[in-house]
C-alpha positions in Angstrom: -37.3 -32.2 73.9 -40.2 -30.6 72.4 -40.0 -28.4 69.5 -41.4 -24.5 69.4 -44.5 -24.4 67.6 -42.8 -21.5 65.5 -40.2 -24.1 64.2 -40.7 -25.2 60.6 -38.9 -27.6 58.5 -36.1 -25.8 56.5 -34.5 -26.7 53.2 -31.1 -27.6 54.5 -32.2 -30.4 57.1 -34.6 -32.0 54.4 -32.1 -32.0 51.5 -29.4 -33.6 53.9 -32.2 -36.3 54.9 -33.2 -36.9 51.3 -29.9 -36.7 49.4 -27.5 -38.2 51.8 -25.2 -35.0 51.3 -24.3 -34.4 54.9 -23.6 -30.6 55.3 -24.9 -28.2 57.8 -25.6 -24.7 58.2 -27.2 -22.1 56.0 -27.9 -23.4 52.6 -25.8 -20.7 51.0 -22.9 -22.1 52.6 -23.2 -25.6 51.2 -21.2 -25.0 48.0 -18.3 -24.0 49.6 -18.7 -26.6 52.4 -18.8 -29.3 49.6 -15.5 -28.2 48.3 -13.0 -31.1 48.4 -15.6 -33.4 50.3 -18.2 -33.9 47.8 -18.2 -33.6 44.0 -19.6 -30.6 42.5 -20.7 -30.1 39.0 -23.0 -28.4 36.5 -25.0 -31.3 35.1 -28.3 -32.4 36.9 -28.3 -36.1 38.2 -31.0 -37.7 40.3 -30.3 -37.2 44.0 -27.9 -34.4 43.4 -28.4 -31.0 45.5 -29.0 -27.8 43.7 -27.4 -25.3 45.6 -28.9 -21.7 45.3 -26.7 -18.7 45.9 -27.8 -16.2 48.7 -29.9 -13.1 47.5 -32.0 -10.5 48.7 -35.1 -12.4 48.4 -33.2 -15.6 49.8 -30.8 -14.4 52.5 -29.7 -17.8 53.6 -29.7 -19.4 50.1 -31.6 -22.4 49.3 -30.9 -26.1 48.4 -33.3 -28.7 46.5 -32.9 -32.2 45.5 -33.1 -33.3 41.9 -35.8 -36.0 41.7 -35.9 -36.4 38.0 -34.0 -35.1 34.9 -36.4 -34.4 32.1 -34.0 -33.2 29.7 -30.7 -30.9 29.6 -32.7 -27.8 30.7 -35.6 -29.3 32.9 -35.5 -31.1 35.9 -37.9 -32.0 38.9 -37.1 -31.0 42.4 -37.9 -32.0 46.0 -37.5 -29.4 48.5 -38.9 -27.6 51.7 -39.7 -24.1 52.5 -40.0 -22.9 49.0 -43.8 -22.1 48.9 -44.3 -21.6 52.6 -43.1 -22.1 55.9 -42.1 -25.8 56.2 -43.9 -26.9 53.3 -42.4 -29.9 51.1 -42.9 -29.7 47.5 -42.1 -32.8 45.4 -41.6 -32.9 41.8 -41.4 -29.1 41.2 -40.5 -28.2 37.8 -37.1 -26.3 37.7 -35.9 -24.8 34.4 -32.3 -23.8 33.5 -32.7 -20.0 32.3 -28.9 -19.5 32.0 -27.6 -18.1 28.8 -24.5 -20.7 28.8 -27.3 -23.6 29.6 -24.9 -24.5 32.9 -27.8 -24.1 35.7 -26.3 -21.1 36.9 -29.8 -19.3 36.9 -33.0 -21.3 37.3 -36.6 -20.5 37.5 -38.7 -22.9 39.9 -42.5 -23.8 40.2 -44.3 -22.0 42.8 -47.4 -24.2 43.8 -48.8 -21.1 45.6 -49.0 -19.3 42.4 -49.4 -22.2 40.1 -46.7 -21.0 37.8 -42.9 -20.9 37.3 -41.4 -18.3 39.8 -41.3 -14.7 38.6 -37.8 -14.3 39.2 -34.5 -16.0 37.9 -32.7 -17.6 40.9 -28.8 -17.6 40.9 -27.3 -20.9 41.7 -23.7 -22.5 42.1 -24.6 -25.9 40.7 -25.0 -29.3 41.9 -23.4 -31.2 44.7 -23.3 -35.1 44.1 -23.6 -37.7 46.8 -20.1 -39.6 46.7 -21.2 -42.1 49.2 -23.6 -43.8 47.0 -27.0 -43.3 47.9 -29.2 -46.7 47.3 -31.0 -45.9 44.5 -33.8 -48.7 45.4 -34.9 -46.5 48.3 -37.6 -43.6 47.4 -35.9 -40.9 49.7 -39.0 -38.7 48.6 -41.2 -40.4 50.9 -38.9 -39.6 54.0 -40.9 -38.0 56.9 -39.0 -35.7 59.2 -40.1 -35.1 62.7 -40.3 -31.3 63.4 -37.5 -32.0 66.1 -34.9 -32.5 63.2 -35.2 -28.7 62.6 -33.2 -28.0 65.6 -30.0 -26.3 64.7 -31.3 -25.0 61.6 -34.6 -23.4 62.3 -33.2 -20.2 61.1 -30.6 -21.8 58.4 -32.4 -20.6 55.4 -34.2 -22.5 52.7 
């Protein structure tokens, strides 16, 4: 089945494919969906999904996958649809700007401006894949066909 030319890869199907966290729907619902299914927390680990809250600027929330932890307040993220429709951004710097150091607010690198984003983005925390993804596989190189956007073409992220 052909995918409409207007369909773009969204953050949710990208994060699902890259992380192994098998949740569906709007990114802003992933935190609640993960309750009782996946372990959740506030410490970044490679492969964990950072779940962003829905805001006026991000109606459907956002999800991104931690590719590397640099230190307790800096990580690199892989995610889709942050800087432009369907764009995949790898190794994007994210900085914990929360007062408590609990990753409840972050600023994320925006390649379009060449700087950290101008706004602080509220997050729920990290969702961890309890199914034990194979760390020997470089999941950041996964290429998704545009047909994979199907159900979530409007799902946010």
